[in-house]
C-alpha positions in Angstrom: 0.1 0.1 0.0 1.4 3.5 -1.0 0.3 6.7 -0.3 0.7 10.7 -1.0 -0.5 13.9 0.6 -1.4 16.8 -0.8 -0.9 19.8 1.9 -2.7 23.4 1.4 -4.4 22.6 -1.8 -6.4 26.1 -2.4 -9.6 24.2 -2.9 -12.9 24.0 -0.3 -12.6 20.8 2.2 -16.3 20.6 1.6 -16.3 20.2 -2.6 -13.3 18.0 -2.7 -15.2 15.7 -0.8 -17.5 15.3 -3.1 -15.2 14.5 -5.4 -13.3 12.3 -3.3 -16.2 10.3 -2.1 -16.6 9.5 -5.6 -13.9 7.9 -6.3 -13.0 5.9 -3.4 -12.7 2.2 -4.0 -12.2 2.6 -7.4 -9.7 0.8 -9.8 -6.9 3.6 -10.4 -7.3 4.0 -13.4 -11.0 4.0 -14.2 -10.6 6.6 -11.0 -8.4 8.8 -13.1 -10.2 8.4 -16.3 -13.4 9.4 -14.7 -12.0 12.8 -13.0 -10.3 13.9 -16.5 -14.2 14.7 -18.0 -15.2 16.3 -14.6 -15.2 20.2 -15.0 -14.4 20.6 -11.0 -11.5 22.4 -9.8 -11.3 19.7 -7.2 -11.2 16.9 -9.4 -7.7 18.2 -11.7 -6.2 18.2 -8.1 -7.2 14.8 -6.6 -6.1 13.0 -9.9 -2.9 14.4 -9.3 -2.5 13.0 -5.8 -4.1 9.6 -7.3 -0.9 9.5 -10.0 1.1 10.7 -7.4 0.4 7.9 -5.0 0.3 5.2 -7.8 4.1 6.2 -8.7 4.8 6.3 -4.6 3.7 2.8 -4.7 6.1 1.8 -8.7 2.4 0.1 -9.4 0.4 0.9 -12.8 -2.9 2.0 -12.8 -4.5 -0.9 -13.6 -3.1 -2.9 -11.0 -4.4 -0.9 -7.6 -7.5 0.2 -5.9 -7.8 3.7 -4.3 -8.3 2.2 -1.1 -8.7 5.8 1.0 -9.3 9.2 0.1 -9.6 11.6 2.4 -10.2 15.5 2.5 -9.0 17.3 5.9 -9.5 20.9 6.2 -6.4 23.2 6.7 -5.5 27.0 7.4 -7.8 29.0 5.9 -6.6 32.6 4.7 -8.6 35.7 5.5 -8.7 39.0 3.3 -10.4 41.9 3.5 -12.9 44.0 1.3 -13.4 47.5 1.6 -17.1 47.8 1.3 -19.5 51.2 1.9 -19.2 54.1 4.0 -15.7 53.3 5.0 -15.6 49.6 6.0 -14.8 46.5 5.2 -15.8 43.1 5.1 -14.0 39.7 5.6 -13.1 36.7 2.8 -12.5 33.6 3.4 -10.2 31.6 1.6 -10.2 27.9 2.6 -7.7 25.2 2.1 -7.3 21.6 2.7 -5.0 18.7 2.8 -5.6 15.8 0.8 -4.5 12.7 1.4 -4.8 9.2 -1.4 -4.2 5.8 -0.6 -4.1 3.1 -3.0 -3.1 -0.7 -2.5 -3.3 -3.5 -4.7 -6.4 -4.8 -6.1 -7.8 -8.2 -4.9 -8.7 -10.8 -7.7 -12.3 -10.7 -6.6 -13.0 -7.3 -6.2 -11.7 -4.6 -8.9 -14.3 -1.7 -9.5 
């Protein structure tokens, strides 16, 4: 089993979790193909992390399954936007940590 961790990805963890749930348990080759056609920003980021996890274990994408794809909340960047009458509004820019674990596929279970 091998894993890859991307820290402080500039994407909201809530939006990234939607994509992570879709690929969890899938064959890595099928997951990479599916992520290529998703229009979300998080899909491209998670695709790169999956490819990295596969390469970290010296596997081929067709012989591994994504055992875990986890998205955790990271630090939040805080910015200010000027508003009317000399006031300001806070802008919150969330980041996330993305962890992907892949393991060899068993013969009976390939997604």
